[in-house]
N, C-alpha and C positions, 0 to 999 in steps of 0.2 A: 898792466892786472897786480896787484901786489900778490905777494905771496900767499898770505893767509888768505885771500879771496879767493885763489887760484884751489890752495889746498881744501877747503871746504865744497868746491865746486866739483871737484874730484870726489869727495870721499859721498856728495848728494848722488854722483851717476853711476858709481858704484854700488851704493845700496841699491840702486834700484834695479841695477843686474841680480844681485846676490837675492833682493827678498822674492823676486819674480812678480814683485805687485806692478800693476800698471798706474802711471801717472801722467798727469798734467800740469806743467808750470808750479811744481809744489805739491799737490793734489793726488791721492793713493786711494786706489782700489783692490778688496782684497775680497777672496771668493773662497769659500769652505773648502776643503779640499779630502775631508774624512780623516783627516790626522787625528789622535788625540792629545796632541800638543799643539794646538792652531794657536797657541799664545806665539810661538816662535815668527808666523808669518805675520801677525798683527803687531809685535814687537819690532818687527823689520820694516816695516812701513813705517810707524810711528818715528821711529831712528831716523829715515830717512828726510820725512819731514820737518824734525828738529833739526837737521845738519844743514838743511835748506834755510833754514831761518822762519820756519813755521810752514804751515800746510794742513788739510784735511786729508783725515783716514778714514775711507769710507767702506762698511761691510756691507757686501751683497748678502742678499736673502740667503737665509740655510742657519744650520748648525754648527757652533764654532765649540768643541770639545775642548779643555783648557786644562792642564795637569802641573800649571804654573802660573807664576803673576803676569799681568798685562800691566808695562812700565809705563805710563802718562807722562810726556814732556811739556814744558812750559811751550807756549806759542804754537800749541796742537791743538784741533778741533777733532775728536773723534766721535765720528757721529755712523749710519747706516739704515737699513732699510729694516722698518718695522717690524718685519719677519724674521729678523738677525737676531740669534739668539746666541751669546755667550754663554755656555752650562760647565759648570764643573763636570769634570771626569769621574764616574765612580770608581775608575780605576787606581787614582793618584794618592800620593801619601797625604799626610795633613800637613799641606805646604803653607796654606794662609792662616798662620799664627802671627801674634802680634801686630807690629806695622804694616805686616804683608798683608793685601788685601788682592781680591779678583783685581781689581783696576787701582792700581796705586803707584805710590813711588818713595821709596823708605829714605830716598837719600839725598832728594834734591827738595827745595823750596820751589812750587809750581805759580808760575806767573802766565797769565793767559791761558787759559786752558780751558774748551769746552768740551762736554759730552752730552750728548742726545740721540734722541731717535730709533734707539734699539733696545733689545732687552738682555737681562743678565738672570739667569735662572742658577739658584744657587745647589739646586737638586739635591737637596737634605733627605729626600726621602729614599735614597738610594746610595746612602753614605751612613758609618757607622756612627751612632747616638754620642758614641765616644768624643765624636770629634768637634764637641758643640764647645770645649774649652782644653785651651794648651797647658792650663796649671790647675794643680787642684783647687788651689785660692782664687781661681779667678770666674766668672760666670760669664757666658753668652760674648767670651773673647774671640772664637774663630769665625772666619770666612765672614769678613765686614767685605761687601761687594764693591763699593766704591770707599778708598780710603786716602785721602793724602790733604795737603796742605803746606805749612811750614814750620818754621820754630820760634820760639816767643825771642830769639833774636834777630830772625829771617823771616817774615811773614813769606807766606802766599798771597797772592794778589788776581782779582779778575778772574774768579773762577764760576763756570756757569754749569750748571747740569739742569737737563729739561728734557720733556718730552719721552721720560724713560719708563719701561716696565719693569720692577726689582721685586723679586717673591723667594720664597722658600729657601732661605740662608739661616745658618745657626746666628748671625750677627746683624750687628748694623745694614740695613740697605745704603746711606751713604752716610759716611763721617766724615765731615770738614774740621780741620783743627788751623790753631794758628795762624789765620790766614784776614784779609782786607778786601774787603768788597766780593761778596757771594751771594749768586743767584739761584736759587731752586725754586723750578716751577713746572707745574702742569706734568708731573710724575705721577705714577701709579704704584705703590709700594705695598706688597702685603706676605704674611706671614713671614717677616725677618724679625726674628728672635730676639733682638736688642732692642736696640732705637729704629724707628723706622727713619729719621731724618734727626744725625744728630752734629749738631754745631756744638765746638768746644774752643773758646776763648777765639771768639770770629768779629771783627767788628765789621759795620756797614751791611746787614744782610739783607735779604729777602725771599721769604719764603710763601710761596701764593700757590692757589688752585692744584696743588698736589690732595691726592685720593690715597689715603693711608689707613691699612687695616693691622692695627694691632696687635701683638700677642706677647704676656709675658712681661714686657717692658713697656717704652713710651714709645708712642706714636710719633711723637716728636720732643727734642731734647734742647735745649739752652742753657750750654755752661758757662758762666765767665764772658757773658757777652755782651756788647756795648752797642748801640744804635742797629736795633733790628726790628722788621716789619713780617708779622706773619697774619695774613688775609687772606680769605675766601678757599681756605681749607677745608678738605671732609677729612675728620679723623672718627674711626670706627673701630668695633672689636672684631678683630677677624674669627670666626669659626669655623674654619675649614679643618681639612686633615693638618694636625700639627706635629706630627711625627715625634711625639713625643714631652713636647714644651707641654706647659700648665696653661690654659685658655683662662682669660680674665683677669691677668695679672697685670695689666698696662692701664698706666695713664693716656688721657689724651695727647696732654701737652705739658711736659717739666720743664721750670724756670727755674735756676737757681745758680748757688756757686758750691759746685761738689769738686772740692780741691781733690777727690779721689775716689776712685770705683774698683769696685771687688777685686783688693788685692794688690792693687797699683799705687803707687806714691806719688803723690800729685805734688809734691814739694818743688817740682822743676815749673809748675804753673807762673805766668808771672802774673804781679799783684793786680789784677781786673776784678773788679766786681760787676756784677750782671746790671746794666743801666741803659734808660731808654729805649725799653722793649713795647712794642705796641702789637696786641693781639685784638684783630676786630672782624667781623664779619665769618667767622670760621662756624661750621659745625661739628659738635660734637654728639657722636651716636652710640650710647650706651658702652662707653668705657668701665672696663674692668674694675678699675679703682676709681681714682679722680678724674675730672674732666680736664682740669687744670690744676696743677701742684704747683704753687708757686711758695718757695720755701726760702729764697732771699731775692735781691735787688730794690736798685733805685729807680723810683719813674717806671713802673713796669705797668702800663694803664693796658687793661683789659675791658673790651666792651662791645656791644652789638654783636655778640656770636649768639649761636642757637644751641640748645642742649636738648635732646632727645634721646628717646628709648630705641632700641634698634626694631622693637616691635613694630613702633610706626613705621620705620623704613619699609620692612616686608608687607604691613598692610597696602603698602603704598604700590606694592610689587615691585620692592626695588632690593634686591639681595646683596648684604654686604660679606657673603663669606665664600666658601668653596672655590677660589682662586688657586688654581694647582697647573701643573702642564697640562693636563687636560683641560681644562677650562683657564685660558690664560686672561692677562688683564691686559686686552688690549686697548688702545687710544679709543677704538671704535664701541667697544664694549662699557669703557669707562662713561663716554660720552652716553651710551644710551641709557645707561643705569643711572649715571649721577646729572646729566642733564637737565638744568633746570630745577635742580632740589632747591634753591635757595628761595626759588620764587614760587613753588607750590606748595612749599612748609607756611603752615598758617598758625603759628602756635605761638600765645599770651601768655608769656613767663610773668609769675606771681610772685610776693615776699609774703603772703597769707595763703593757708588753707582752709581758711572759715569762708562759708560759701552760703549759710543761713538755709541750707535745704532741710525740706520736711517731709515727714513721707507720705500726705497728702498729695505732693505734686508726682507722685510714682505712678505708673502704670503697672502695678499688679497685681491679680487677682485673689480674694480674701474670700473663703471659705466661711459661708455665713451658717451659724448653727441656731438653733430655737429652746431657750428654757424658758419656762414659764412663761409663755407666751412672748417672751422677748427674741428677736431674731436680731443677731451682733455674729461681729467676729474679727478676729485681730491676727496679724501676721509681723513677725518682725521682717522687713524687706532690708535689711543691710544696716549701716555705720556711715552716720554725719561726718564729713571732715575727715574722712580717713588720708593718711599719708601714707605712699609705699617707698620706701628707701631702701637701697639693694635688694631688691624684691620682696622686703618685708614689710605687711600691712601693720600700721599703728593708728589707734585713734588716740583724740586730746584729752580725754578723761572717760568714766565711766559711767557720763549723760549723755553717750553719743549715739544710743540704739535709734532708730529710725522704725518707726512702726505704720502699718495702712491699717484702718478698722472701717469697718460698713456695718451699719446698723438702720431699722427703719427708720423713716423719718419721723413718724408718731405711733409707737407701739399705742399709743392709748385706743388705734382704730381695731386690735384686737383684745385688749385688755379691758377698754371702758371709755370716758369722756373726759374730757379736759386733763388729758395727761402732761405730765411734768417730767423731760428725763435728764437725768444727771448721768453725764460721762465721766470716770475717771480713770485715766492710764497710769500704769505705776512699770517702771523700770527697773531690772537693777543686771550689775555683771555679778558673779557668783563664779567663783572655782572654775574658769575661765570661760565659762559660757554666758548667752545674754537669755534674760526673760522678760517676760512682757504678760501684762494680765489688764483687761477691760471689766472693770465694774461699770454695769449699769443697774441705775436705780431710777424706778419708775415709780412716781406719785398719780394714780387714777381716783376717779370716782364710780363708783357703781350704784343705778338705778332700780329698785325692784319696788313691788307692790307688798304689802304686808297683808295678813287675813282678811281685815278691813276693806282692803282696796285701796289704801292711801299709798302714794309714794314715799317710798326710803332711799335713802342716799346713804353711801357708807364709803368713806373716805379710806384706800389701800394702799400699799406700797409694797412693793416687787423687787427684792436685789439678787442681780445672778453675775458672777464672776465667768469671761472666758478667757483662757490663756493661750498663749501662741507656743508654737512647738520651738523649745529652746534650740539655739544655734551656736557654735564655736564665737569665743567673740577674740580679735587682738588684744593685744598689749599695748598700753599705756604708750606715746610717746615720752622715752627719755628726755628731760631736758634740765637746765638747773634751776633752782626756785630765783635764785639771787647771782647776781654777777658782781663780782669784787671790781674793783678799777685803783690802780696806784697811778698817784701824780706825783712825778719827784721834779724836781726844779735845780738846778746846778747854776750856781754865780762862783763868780771870782776864777774859773778856767781861763784857759783860751778862749773858749768863746763860750756865753751863756744860751742855756735853753733848758727848755721841760718835754717832758717825754710824760702822756696819759697811756696807759696800756692795762688791759686786762691780766690779775695774777691770779683768776680761777683756775684752777689746775684742768679741770675738764670742762671743755667748750661745747661736748657734742650737745648737738640739739638748738644751739644758736645759729639763729639764720642768718644777722646782719646786728654789727656793732656802729651806730651811728655817733660821730663826735660832731659836734656844733662849737663854734667857738668864733666870736665878735661879728656874729653874722654870716660865717663861712661854713661849711660842710663836707665832711668827709668820711664814708661810708665803706666799711670791712664787710665786705660779703663771702657768706659761706656756704649758704645753700641757695638754691634758685628753684620753685616749684612749677610745674607743668597741670593744669587742669585739664582732666581726661571725665568723659561721660560715658559710662558703657551701656549694653542696652537694655539696662532697666532702668534708665536715666539717672543712676546714683552719680554725682559727680566726688572724684577722689584725686589727688595729687600724686605724680609721681616727682619725689625729689632727687635734684643732682647735686652732688658735693663738687663745690669749687672753692677759691681761694683769691678773692682780689678786691681790688681797691678803686674805689671813685670818687671824686669829688675835688676841690678846690685847695685842701690842704695837702701837707706833706706826711710822709709817714716815716717810720724807721721801726725795722724790726715786726712788731705786730703791735704796733700803738701807733698814736698821733706824736706829730714832732712839730714844737714849736720853737723859733730860734728867736734871741734876744733875751732880755732879763726884763721886760715888762709884764709878763704873767698875771694874769688877773681871774683869778678863781673864778670870779663871778660872770664870767662872761664863754665860760665853760660848760657844757651840758652833755654827758654820757646817756645814752641811750640805747638799751639792749633788746633784741627780738627773737623769740621763737617762730616758727612759722606759725605757730598760733596766736602769739598775743604778746604786749610786751613783757620784759623779766625786769624786777628793778633792781637799779645798781646802789652801790655803795662806793665812797671813794675815800682815799686815805692820800692826805697829801704829806710831802716828805722833801723838804728845805735841806739841799747840801750844797753848804758854803764853803770854798776853799779859804784854807788860812794862809797858804801861801800866795802870795798877790804879786803880779808882775811888777819888777823895778821903775820899768818903762813903759809909758802906753804907747800903743802903736802910731800916734801921730808923733810923738816924739822920735821915737825911731827912725822913722821917716824924713823928718826935719834932720835929723844928725846924717843921715845918707844924703841927704840935697847936699849938705855943708862940705862933707867931707868930699864928693865929687867936684864942688866948686872951688877946692884947695887943690883938687887934683889937677883940674882943668889950668887952673893959676900957675901952679906949678911948671907943665909943662910950656905953659908960654913965656914964663920968664926966661925957663931954660933956653927956648928958642931965640929969646930977645940976647941973653948973654951968652 
């Protein structure tokens, strides 16, 4: 046996003896000892497995109080009983700052590592609130529960994190950086007060079937990532005890190229741009901010996701909050709460809030009154085509009042013969209130006899007005009257292309912009709607902010990208819509033609390279002969 192999075996056997961990064929089992520094036992087992060339460290059921980091190693699987809990000790110092997380490795690029099966409790309810940050210019910096990966010059590789329960942390639940091949699946993450799942500079990743309750920041985040899949996750708004953090400040999912964050210099990031990310079959339940915040990226494909309000979950008996140490998010609980959610949701998403509802279709009582023999009544039932955005109701215009009226079918029964009834309804919104009146005009004929006994008929008209009780009216939904579109064609540079994008400064209230070119289409969607019917039968629409592209054409930045120089303005059509109607568009065309032309064409350059290569080969052949 060579010296190096003998030395590794010696260290391996020594580590088993020194740590007190039990082992078999490179596998180690650790039990709680009641120590306030349980990381020492766990680290001893991890080191032994690493020195043996790899292995599994298993945490038996119980609580492991830690006052220092657990250092993960390459080729090690750290797993445990579902009731095994790594818990940050309340008596320790603020040791989890910067690149030091609860489970981390700030010194090595991690290859072939797996973490699964147990729980990590950040225990922020028993820690000073000031521990949330390590510096005054950073936010949510401290207490990342899982933090490792590699560096731009030495990527981590083949990292798996699954079936974990992560909760009550000042910072990220899972943060993986500079890595290739990352799988994060079947985890339950709650009240991690920066990012639930955070991937920064990661290639070839999958984030699937996780349940993440976000607060303050995002449930999930992709920065500068390439080739990633996000599917079948449930991202919801955590509403349990926050221990000081403000609720409702999170996005469901953030995707982009954030080169720096909260006081940190991002200049050391590699020159990656987010590319080839697919987001599908996820459920976004009541995010505090945007369901999906997409602020940069190439070929980010977002489709077939569900966007709902948390109240919908509550009415189905599904709790989305109050996950804490007393109500731990076990996998069994997760399956009970979320199992089959995608199947039982039967929500149809719409891009228009118009539903053509009338007051006559509503089942509300209307009080009848009698005036001059006319029996009638009018009530304001509500408002048609109402939308709710961020909990605030809006109407499309001031003609959206829904009224319900009643009147006798033939007032002539009480007033006379041959009754002719005319009903006129007027509505208006004035000083923030809705008013409605019902004007009843009845023309009828009376019959009597004069003193000589002859029949005398008289034509009469009775008009009475019935008023509804005024009700408060929502504001009119704000949206632009016109969208200005800029067409920029660039010719004569390294490559020729055309961009078409809106340059209206405020796109608030725009539901989507549709670009059509030469028979193909690209949609940029900013809002999706969900029709809801209340107990009175009134249909309203909940609006959720989104930001995604869908279609057959390429986009760049916030607009359409057409490669090549053969752009034809006659083949282009740009349509814009609010949730209520089409918004007129106006286009400005600008041609940018570079004066500095290439001295040689690409074909000429390629030909010259080929000639030089042939001369190089010929030279060496001649040299070999002579």
